[in-house]
Short mmCIF file of the C-alpha atoms (twelve columns), coordinates in Angstrom:
data_MODEL
# 
_entry.id   MODEL 
# 
loop_
_atom_site.group_PDB 
_atom_site.id 
_atom_site.type_symbol 
_atom_site.label_atom_id 
_atom_site.label_alt_id 
_atom_site.label_comp_id 
_atom_site.label_asym_id 
_atom_site.label_seq_id 
_atom_site.Cartn_x 
_atom_site.Cartn_y 
_atom_site.Cartn_z 
_atom_site.pdbx_PDB_model_num 
ATOM 1   C CA . MET A 1   64.072  -44.811 9.668   1 
ATOM 2   C CA . THR A 2   65.923  -46.863 12.276  1 
ATOM 3   C CA . ASN A 3   68.630  -48.629 10.302  1 
ATOM 4   C CA . PRO A 4   71.940  -46.738 10.703  1 
ATOM 5   C CA . ALA A 5   72.968  -47.718 7.155   1 
ATOM 6   C CA . GLU A 6   69.770  -46.170 5.809   1 
ATOM 7   C CA . ARG A 7   70.453  -43.046 7.848   1 
ATOM 8   C CA . LEU A 8   73.932  -42.851 6.320   1 
ATOM 9   C CA . VAL A 9   72.519  -43.105 2.784   1 
ATOM 10  C CA . ASP A 10  70.009  -40.379 3.696   1 
ATOM 11  C CA . LEU A 11  72.786  -38.216 5.153   1 
ATOM 12  C CA . LEU A 12  74.695  -38.483 1.871   1 
ATOM 13  C CA . ASP A 13  71.612  -37.596 -0.218  1 
ATOM 14  C CA . LEU A 14  72.208  -33.863 -0.601  1 
ATOM 15  C CA . GLU A 15  69.588  -31.293 -1.559  1 
ATOM 16  C CA . GLN A 16  70.417  -29.385 -4.744  1 
ATOM 17  C CA . ILE A 17  69.493  -25.735 -4.184  1 
ATOM 18  C CA . GLU A 18  71.095  -24.230 -7.308  1 
ATOM 19  C CA . VAL A 19  73.393  -25.249 -10.170 1 
ATOM 20  C CA . ASN A 20  76.642  -26.417 -8.506  1 
ATOM 21  C CA . ILE A 21  75.274  -25.689 -5.002  1 
ATOM 22  C CA . PHE A 22  74.079  -28.386 -2.600  1 
ATOM 23  C CA . ARG A 23  72.954  -28.478 1.027   1 
ATOM 24  C CA . GLY A 24  73.668  -31.285 3.448   1 
ATOM 25  C CA . ARG A 25  72.160  -32.064 6.825   1 
ATOM 26  C CA . SER A 26  74.325  -32.053 9.905   1 
ATOM 27  C CA . PRO A 27  72.685  -34.148 12.644  1 
ATOM 28  C CA . GLN A 28  72.364  -32.663 16.110  1 
ATOM 29  C CA . GLU A 29  74.638  -34.856 18.199  1 
ATOM 30  C CA . SER A 30  76.437  -34.613 21.526  1 
ATOM 31  C CA . LEU A 31  79.736  -33.871 19.768  1 
ATOM 32  C CA . GLN A 32  81.764  -30.691 19.947  1 
ATOM 33  C CA . ARG A 33  82.141  -30.599 16.171  1 
ATOM 34  C CA . VAL A 34  80.790  -32.250 13.053  1 
ATOM 35  C CA . PHE A 35  82.461  -35.570 12.241  1 
ATOM 36  C CA . GLY A 36  85.045  -34.962 9.520   1 
ATOM 37  C CA . GLY A 37  84.132  -38.094 7.585   1 
ATOM 38  C CA . GLN A 38  80.593  -36.767 7.212   1 
ATOM 39  C CA . VAL A 39  81.792  -33.507 5.644   1 
ATOM 40  C CA . ALA A 40  84.242  -35.304 3.347   1 
ATOM 41  C CA . GLY A 41  81.591  -37.805 2.239   1 
ATOM 42  C CA . GLN A 42  78.996  -35.114 1.566   1 
ATOM 43  C CA . ALA A 43  81.501  -32.958 -0.315  1 
ATOM 44  C CA . LEU A 44  82.382  -35.916 -2.536  1 
ATOM 45  C CA . VAL A 45  78.675  -36.485 -3.223  1 
ATOM 46  C CA . ALA A 46  78.378  -32.842 -4.311  1 
ATOM 47  C CA . ALA A 47  81.373  -33.218 -6.623  1 
ATOM 48  C CA . GLY A 48  80.051  -36.448 -8.109  1 
ATOM 49  C CA . ARG A 49  76.593  -34.985 -8.736  1 
ATOM 50  C CA . THR A 50  78.115  -32.466 -11.179 1 
ATOM 51  C CA . THR A 51  79.715  -35.162 -13.366 1 
ATOM 52  C CA . GLU A 52  78.131  -37.399 -16.006 1 
ATOM 53  C CA . GLY A 53  78.401  -40.365 -13.637 1 
ATOM 54  C CA . ASP A 54  80.473  -42.526 -15.983 1 
ATOM 55  C CA . ARG A 55  83.819  -41.695 -14.341 1 
ATOM 56  C CA . PRO A 56  84.509  -43.064 -10.850 1 
ATOM 57  C CA . VAL A 57  86.489  -40.878 -8.464  1 
ATOM 58  C CA . HIS A 58  90.136  -41.948 -8.346  1 
ATOM 59  C CA . SER A 59  91.508  -39.477 -5.794  1 
ATOM 60  C CA . LEU A 60  90.592  -36.725 -3.373  1 
ATOM 61  C CA . HIS A 61  92.598  -34.223 -1.363  1 
ATOM 62  C CA . ALA A 62  90.939  -32.266 1.427   1 
ATOM 63  C CA . TYR A 63  91.629  -29.791 4.228   1 
ATOM 64  C CA . PHE A 64  89.629  -29.385 7.426   1 
ATOM 65  C CA . LEU A 65  89.752  -25.617 8.005   1 
ATOM 66  C CA . ARG A 66  87.317  -24.998 10.874  1 
ATOM 67  C CA . PRO A 67  85.205  -27.235 13.122  1 
ATOM 68  C CA . GLY A 68  81.633  -27.599 11.912  1 
ATOM 69  C CA . ARG A 69  78.675  -27.115 14.250  1 
ATOM 70  C CA . PRO A 70  76.357  -30.114 14.724  1 
ATOM 71  C CA . GLY A 71  72.727  -29.432 13.849  1 
ATOM 72  C CA . VAL A 72  73.536  -26.632 11.377  1 
ATOM 73  C CA . PRO A 73  73.173  -27.333 7.609   1 
ATOM 74  C CA . ILE A 74  76.314  -27.234 5.452   1 
ATOM 75  C CA . VAL A 75  76.302  -25.723 1.956   1 
ATOM 76  C CA . TYR A 76  78.609  -27.273 -0.661  1 
ATOM 77  C CA . GLN A 77  79.691  -25.065 -3.571  1 
ATOM 78  C CA . VAL A 78  81.193  -26.951 -6.532  1 
ATOM 79  C CA . GLU A 79  83.630  -25.464 -9.036  1 
ATOM 80  C CA . ARG A 80  83.872  -27.355 -12.344 1 
ATOM 81  C CA . VAL A 81  87.626  -27.094 -12.796 1 
ATOM 82  C CA . ARG A 82  88.075  -29.438 -15.756 1 
ATOM 83  C CA . ASP A 83  86.152  -31.788 -18.037 1 
ATOM 84  C CA . GLY A 84  88.753  -33.582 -20.158 1 
ATOM 85  C CA . ARG A 85  88.651  -36.616 -22.398 1 
ATOM 86  C CA . SER A 86  89.765  -38.965 -19.596 1 
ATOM 87  C CA . PHE A 87  89.729  -36.941 -16.374 1 
ATOM 88  C CA . THR A 88  87.230  -34.677 -14.627 1 
ATOM 89  C CA . THR A 89  88.238  -32.369 -11.767 1 
ATOM 90  C CA . ARG A 90  85.983  -30.710 -9.208  1 
ATOM 91  C CA . ARG A 91  86.747  -28.371 -6.329  1 
ATOM 92  C CA . VAL A 92  84.264  -28.201 -3.448  1 
ATOM 93  C CA . THR A 93  83.999  -25.582 -0.697  1 
ATOM 94  C CA . ALA A 94  81.910  -26.400 2.381   1 
ATOM 95  C CA . VAL A 95  80.326  -23.352 4.038   1 
ATOM 96  C CA . GLN A 96  78.489  -23.203 7.344   1 
ATOM 97  C CA . GLN A 97  76.991  -19.975 8.683   1 
ATOM 98  C CA . GLY A 98  78.971  -17.952 6.145   1 
ATOM 99  C CA . ARG A 99  82.339  -19.480 7.039   1 
ATOM 100 C CA . THR A 100 84.394  -21.938 4.997   1 
ATOM 101 C CA . ILE A 101 84.991  -25.047 7.088   1 
ATOM 102 C CA . PHE A 102 86.344  -27.505 4.494   1 
ATOM 103 C CA . ASN A 103 87.893  -27.679 1.019   1 
ATOM 104 C CA . LEU A 104 88.068  -30.721 -1.243  1 
ATOM 105 C CA . THR A 105 89.474  -31.377 -4.699  1 
ATOM 106 C CA . ALA A 106 88.371  -34.605 -6.378  1 
ATOM 107 C CA . SER A 107 89.507  -36.166 -9.642  1 
ATOM 108 C CA . PHE A 108 87.394  -38.614 -11.671 1 
ATOM 109 C CA . HIS A 109 88.878  -40.981 -14.254 1 
ATOM 110 C CA . LYS A 110 87.201  -42.712 -17.199 1 
ATOM 111 C CA . PRO A 111 87.772  -46.475 -16.732 1 
ATOM 112 C CA . GLU A 112 90.460  -47.881 -19.010 1 
ATOM 113 C CA . GLU A 113 92.686  -50.943 -19.324 1 
ATOM 114 C CA . GLY A 114 96.299  -50.402 -18.255 1 
ATOM 115 C CA . PRO A 115 99.312  -52.051 -19.911 1 
ATOM 116 C CA . PHE A 116 100.237 -53.845 -16.661 1 
ATOM 117 C CA . GLU A 117 99.186  -54.440 -13.048 1 
ATOM 118 C CA . HIS A 118 100.974 -55.153 -9.773  1 
ATOM 119 C CA . GLN A 119 100.363 -54.945 -6.034  1 
ATOM 120 C CA . LEU A 120 102.571 -55.529 -3.017  1 
ATOM 121 C CA . PRO A 121 101.074 -58.186 -0.756  1 
ATOM 122 C CA . SER A 122 99.614  -57.063 2.545   1 
ATOM 123 C CA . ALA A 123 102.097 -57.582 5.373   1 
ATOM 124 C CA . ARG A 124 99.335  -58.074 7.948   1 
ATOM 125 C CA . LYS A 125 97.890  -61.480 8.695   1 
ATOM 126 C CA . VAL A 126 94.768  -60.946 10.787  1 
ATOM 127 C CA . PRO A 127 91.824  -63.069 11.941  1 
ATOM 128 C CA . ASP A 128 88.690  -63.223 9.824   1 
ATOM 129 C CA . PRO A 129 86.134  -60.532 10.737  1 
ATOM 130 C CA . GLU A 130 83.392  -63.004 11.673  1 
ATOM 131 C CA . SER A 131 85.692  -64.513 14.326  1 
ATOM 132 C CA . LEU A 132 86.209  -61.156 16.074  1 
ATOM 133 C CA . PRO A 133 83.929  -59.353 18.546  1 
ATOM 134 C CA . THR A 134 82.395  -56.012 17.684  1 
ATOM 135 C CA . VAL A 135 83.745  -52.925 19.444  1 
ATOM 136 C CA . ALA A 136 80.608  -52.764 21.581  1 
ATOM 137 C CA . GLU A 137 81.036  -56.405 22.616  1 
ATOM 138 C CA . GLU A 138 84.677  -55.831 23.578  1 
ATOM 139 C CA . VAL A 139 83.837  -52.762 25.640  1 
ATOM 140 C CA . ARG A 140 80.903  -54.491 27.341  1 
ATOM 141 C CA . ALA A 141 83.103  -57.485 28.174  1 
ATOM 142 C CA . HIS A 142 85.647  -55.190 29.835  1 
ATOM 143 C CA . LEU A 143 83.307  -52.699 31.547  1 
ATOM 144 C CA . GLY A 144 80.289  -54.926 32.137  1 
ATOM 145 C CA . ALA A 145 78.056  -52.464 30.258  1 
ATOM 146 C CA . LEU A 146 78.455  -49.628 27.825  1 
ATOM 147 C CA . PRO A 147 78.318  -46.100 29.271  1 
ATOM 148 C CA . GLU A 148 75.092  -44.360 28.235  1 
ATOM 149 C CA . GLN A 149 76.771  -42.080 25.684  1 
ATOM 150 C CA . LEU A 150 78.625  -44.985 24.069  1 
ATOM 151 C CA . GLU A 151 75.408  -47.018 24.018  1 
ATOM 152 C CA . ARG A 152 73.675  -44.252 22.068  1 
ATOM 153 C CA . MET A 153 76.631  -43.986 19.679  1 
ATOM 154 C CA . ALA A 154 76.674  -47.763 19.136  1 
ATOM 155 C CA . ARG A 155 72.984  -47.750 18.176  1 
ATOM 156 C CA . ARG A 156 73.585  -44.979 15.595  1 
ATOM 157 C CA . GLN A 157 76.862  -46.363 14.241  1 
ATOM 158 C CA . PRO A 158 76.496  -47.019 10.474  1 
ATOM 159 C CA . PHE A 159 79.550  -49.335 10.371  1 
ATOM 160 C CA . ASP A 160 80.298  -52.621 12.072  1 
ATOM 161 C CA . ILE A 161 83.884  -52.189 13.353  1 
ATOM 162 C CA . ARG A 162 86.014  -55.064 14.631  1 
ATOM 163 C CA . TYR A 163 89.590  -54.538 15.812  1 
ATOM 164 C CA . ALA A 164 91.998  -57.184 14.537  1 
ATOM 165 C CA . ASP A 165 94.197  -56.673 17.635  1 
ATOM 166 C CA . ARG A 166 92.887  -56.751 21.184  1 
ATOM 167 C CA . LEU A 167 91.971  -53.418 22.691  1 
ATOM 168 C CA . ARG A 168 94.420  -52.055 25.236  1 
ATOM 169 C CA . TRP A 169 93.037  -50.758 28.518  1 
ATOM 170 C CA . SER A 170 96.010  -49.890 30.736  1 
ATOM 171 C CA . ALA A 171 99.460  -48.301 30.730  1 
ATOM 172 C CA . GLN A 172 100.948 -51.789 31.004  1 
ATOM 173 C CA . ASP A 173 99.142  -52.814 27.811  1 
ATOM 174 C CA . LEU A 174 100.767 -49.895 26.005  1 
ATOM 175 C CA . GLU A 175 104.365 -50.709 26.924  1 
ATOM 176 C CA . GLU A 176 105.075 -52.624 23.731  1 
ATOM 177 C CA . ALA A 177 102.402 -51.056 21.557  1 
ATOM 178 C CA . GLU A 178 103.474 -50.029 18.072  1 
ATOM 179 C CA . PRO A 179 101.763 -47.191 16.202  1 
ATOM 180 C CA . ARG A 180 99.732  -49.637 14.114  1 
ATOM 181 C CA . SER A 181 96.109  -50.662 14.109  1 
ATOM 182 C CA . ALA A 182 93.939  -52.815 11.869  1 
ATOM 183 C CA . VAL A 183 90.146  -52.970 11.806  1 
ATOM 184 C CA . TRP A 184 87.576  -54.814 9.767   1 
ATOM 185 C CA . MET A 185 84.615  -52.687 8.693   1 
ATOM 186 C CA . ARG A 186 81.405  -52.905 6.722   1 
ATOM 187 C CA . ALA A 187 78.146  -50.970 6.699   1 
ATOM 188 C CA . VAL A 188 75.585  -52.462 9.083   1 
ATOM 189 C CA . GLY A 189 73.053  -52.775 6.237   1 
ATOM 190 C CA . PRO A 190 72.725  -52.613 2.446   1 
ATOM 191 C CA . LEU A 191 73.701  -49.306 0.816   1 
ATOM 192 C CA . GLY A 192 72.055  -49.848 -2.575  1 
ATOM 193 C CA . ASP A 193 73.814  -50.143 -5.907  1 
ATOM 194 C CA . ASP A 194 74.996  -46.589 -6.670  1 
ATOM 195 C CA . PRO A 195 78.837  -46.766 -6.827  1 
ATOM 196 C CA . LEU A 196 79.094  -43.113 -5.759  1 
ATOM 197 C CA . VAL A 197 77.199  -43.878 -2.532  1 
ATOM 198 C CA . HIS A 198 79.623  -46.702 -1.713  1 
ATOM 199 C CA . THR A 199 82.643  -44.467 -2.435  1 
ATOM 200 C CA . CYS A 200 81.265  -41.663 -0.267  1 
ATOM 201 C CA . ALA A 201 80.286  -44.081 2.506   1 
ATOM 202 C CA . LEU A 202 83.817  -45.490 2.599   1 
ATOM 203 C CA . THR A 203 85.163  -41.917 2.608   1 
ATOM 204 C CA . TYR A 204 82.980  -41.351 5.682   1 
ATOM 205 C CA . ALA A 205 84.397  -44.498 7.316   1 
ATOM 206 C CA . SER A 206 88.005  -43.676 6.450   1 
ATOM 207 C CA . ASP A 207 88.071  -40.886 9.052   1 
ATOM 208 C CA . MET A 208 86.686  -43.007 11.891  1 
ATOM 209 C CA . THR A 209 89.753  -44.928 13.093  1 
ATOM 210 C CA . LEU A 210 92.784  -43.711 11.137  1 
ATOM 211 C CA . LEU A 211 94.230  -41.542 13.916  1 
ATOM 212 C CA . ASP A 212 94.056  -44.532 16.296  1 
ATOM 213 C CA . ALA A 213 97.507  -45.488 15.029  1 
ATOM 214 C CA . VAL A 214 98.936  -42.181 16.267  1 
ATOM 215 C CA . ARG A 215 97.430  -42.558 19.743  1 
ATOM 216 C CA . LEU A 216 98.162  -46.246 20.339  1 
ATOM 217 C CA . PRO A 217 101.628 -45.901 21.930  1 
ATOM 218 C CA . VAL A 218 100.384 -43.088 24.205  1 
ATOM 219 C CA . GLU A 219 96.968  -43.942 25.638  1 
ATOM 220 C CA . PRO A 220 94.217  -46.587 25.413  1 
ATOM 221 C CA . LEU A 221 91.772  -46.064 22.559  1 
ATOM 222 C CA . TRP A 222 88.778  -46.368 24.893  1 
ATOM 223 C CA . GLY A 223 88.251  -44.579 28.170  1 
ATOM 224 C CA . PRO A 224 89.166  -41.084 29.385  1 
ATOM 225 C CA . ARG A 225 91.343  -39.091 26.986  1 
ATOM 226 C CA . SER A 226 94.327  -36.948 27.875  1 
ATOM 227 C CA . PHE A 227 94.609  -35.536 24.349  1 
ATOM 228 C CA . ASP A 228 92.248  -33.629 22.104  1 
ATOM 229 C CA . MET A 229 92.639  -34.490 18.432  1 
ATOM 230 C CA . ALA A 230 91.343  -33.109 15.165  1 
ATOM 231 C CA . SER A 231 91.862  -34.008 11.505  1 
ATOM 232 C CA . LEU A 232 93.864  -31.441 9.547   1 
ATOM 233 C CA . ASP A 233 93.871  -32.900 6.044   1 
ATOM 234 C CA . HIS A 234 92.857  -36.090 4.275   1 
ATOM 235 C CA . ALA A 235 93.841  -37.721 0.988   1 
ATOM 236 C CA . MET A 236 92.517  -40.875 -0.680  1 
ATOM 237 C CA . TRP A 237 93.308  -42.863 -3.831  1 
ATOM 238 C CA . PHE A 238 90.689  -45.321 -5.085  1 
ATOM 239 C CA . HIS A 239 92.274  -48.231 -6.955  1 
ATOM 240 C CA . ARG A 240 89.484  -50.741 -7.558  1 
ATOM 241 C CA . PRO A 241 85.668  -50.893 -7.391  1 
ATOM 242 C CA . PHE A 242 84.215  -52.041 -4.069  1 
ATOM 243 C CA . ARG A 243 81.103  -52.164 -1.928  1 
ATOM 244 C CA . ALA A 244 81.186  -50.500 1.485   1 
ATOM 245 C CA . ASP A 245 78.531  -52.927 2.760   1 
ATOM 246 C CA . GLU A 246 80.974  -55.835 2.355   1 
ATOM 247 C CA . TRP A 247 83.894  -56.525 4.712   1 
ATOM 248 C CA . PHE A 248 87.059  -54.505 4.141   1 
ATOM 249 C CA . LEU A 249 90.274  -54.463 6.187   1 
ATOM 250 C CA . TYR A 250 91.640  -51.039 7.139   1 
ATOM 251 C CA . ASP A 251 95.354  -51.491 7.937   1 
ATOM 252 C CA . GLN A 252 96.665  -48.305 9.587   1 
ATOM 253 C CA . GLU A 253 100.035 -47.058 10.798  1 
ATOM 254 C CA . SER A 254 101.655 -43.828 11.978  1 
ATOM 255 C CA . PRO A 255 105.226 -43.291 10.727  1 
ATOM 256 C CA . ILE A 256 105.733 -40.132 12.847  1 
ATOM 257 C CA . ALA A 257 104.205 -37.881 15.491  1 
ATOM 258 C CA . THR A 258 105.988 -34.646 16.367  1 
ATOM 259 C CA . GLY A 259 105.278 -30.967 16.937  1 
ATOM 260 C CA . GLY A 260 101.697 -31.622 18.022  1 
ATOM 261 C CA . ARG A 261 100.882 -33.329 14.717  1 
ATOM 262 C CA . GLY A 262 100.680 -37.008 13.850  1 
ATOM 263 C CA . LEU A 263 100.752 -38.557 10.403  1 
ATOM 264 C CA . ALA A 264 98.691  -41.674 9.727   1 
ATOM 265 C CA . ARG A 265 98.331  -43.738 6.590   1 
ATOM 266 C CA . GLY A 266 96.069  -46.644 5.826   1 
ATOM 267 C CA . GLN A 267 95.468  -49.246 3.163   1 
ATOM 268 C CA . ILE A 268 92.060  -50.791 2.615   1 
ATOM 269 C CA . TYR A 269 91.797  -54.390 1.375   1 
ATOM 270 C CA . ASP A 270 88.925  -56.704 0.519   1 
ATOM 271 C CA . LEU A 271 88.559  -60.235 1.883   1 
ATOM 272 C CA . GLU A 272 90.713  -61.592 -0.956  1 
ATOM 273 C CA . GLY A 273 93.576  -59.247 -0.056  1 
ATOM 274 C CA . ARG A 274 93.158  -56.938 -3.057  1 
ATOM 275 C CA . LEU A 275 94.150  -53.345 -2.336  1 
ATOM 276 C CA . LEU A 276 91.105  -51.117 -2.830  1 
ATOM 277 C CA . VAL A 277 91.997  -47.712 -1.388  1 
ATOM 278 C CA . SER A 278 95.029  -45.870 0.030   1 
ATOM 279 C CA . VAL A 279 94.564  -43.140 2.654   1 
ATOM 280 C CA . VAL A 280 96.839  -40.544 4.300   1 
ATOM 281 C CA . GLN A 281 95.825  -38.104 7.029   1 
ATOM 282 C CA . GLU A 282 97.505  -35.681 9.410   1 
ATOM 283 C CA . GLY A 283 95.958  -34.947 12.785  1 
ATOM 284 C CA . LEU A 284 96.487  -32.274 15.431  1 
ATOM 285 C CA . PHE A 285 97.047  -33.476 19.015  1 
ATOM 286 C CA . ARG A 286 96.928  -31.242 22.090  1 
ATOM 287 C CA . ALA A 287 97.005  -32.086 25.775  1 
ATOM 288 C CA . LEU A 288 93.710  -31.501 27.598  1 
# 
C-alpha cells in the first residue's frame, strides 16, 4: 500500500477487541510524539463505531493529556453517555501502555431541517488552490531540494497542502506578519464513501497547520525552530456534510498568545465559500 490516502484510511480502521474497546495502530516515525490529529481522528472513529451510523457527528471537545509514543498501539475505551431521540453522546479515553494520553467527548445529531439558515461571508479572498504550489514545491524552490527528513515526510503526507500566502523565510519577512494563515487542503487520493471516514480524516488534518497562526509573527514556519509546541486541547463543530478528498480552505488566526500558550481558531470552507467546520485549539509554546 503506497498511496498515502489509502494509508490514512487504513490508520483510521480500528480493530475492535471488545464491546466499546478498540485498538489503533501508531506508526513508527521519526517524531518525538504521536501526531495529535491521528489520536483525535482514531478516537472519533471509535466513538462513531458505537453509534447506529445514522447521526453525523456535530461537535467534539478533546484534551491532549500526555504525549503518545510512536510505534506503540493505542487502546480507545468508549463510554456510551447518552442515546437520545435526537442526540447521541460518547466519551472516549485513549490509553497507551497503561496511561491515559487523550480524552474526547463527541456529540452526534440526527439530521433535521432548521427554521432558518445564515452564514457570515468569509473575509479572506485567496487564490484558487490549483494556481498555488504545493508545500514541497515551495520549499524545493527556496532550498533547491528538500532535506531528507522532509522528503520522507512529503512522500507519506496524506494531504495536499497549499499555502494561500507566500511562505516567509527570514526575520525581515516576519516584520509585518499578522497571526493569520490560510491553506488549501485535500486528501491526495480518494477516501471512499463512508461519511465517518471523511469526518475523521478532516479531524486528522485540522491539527496539521492550525498553530501556524500562533507562530507566524515570531519565526518562519519552515526551517530551524526556536520553540517547541504541543497541542493542549481541540474543539470542532461540523456544520455541513463534506468530502475530505475535495479542496477545502482552512482559514486560521490567533487572537492571543500569552503565558506560554497560544490560542488559534480556524474556519473550513468549500470551494463555493460555504462554511463546513469551525475549529478552536490552544497550544503550549516553550523556548528550546
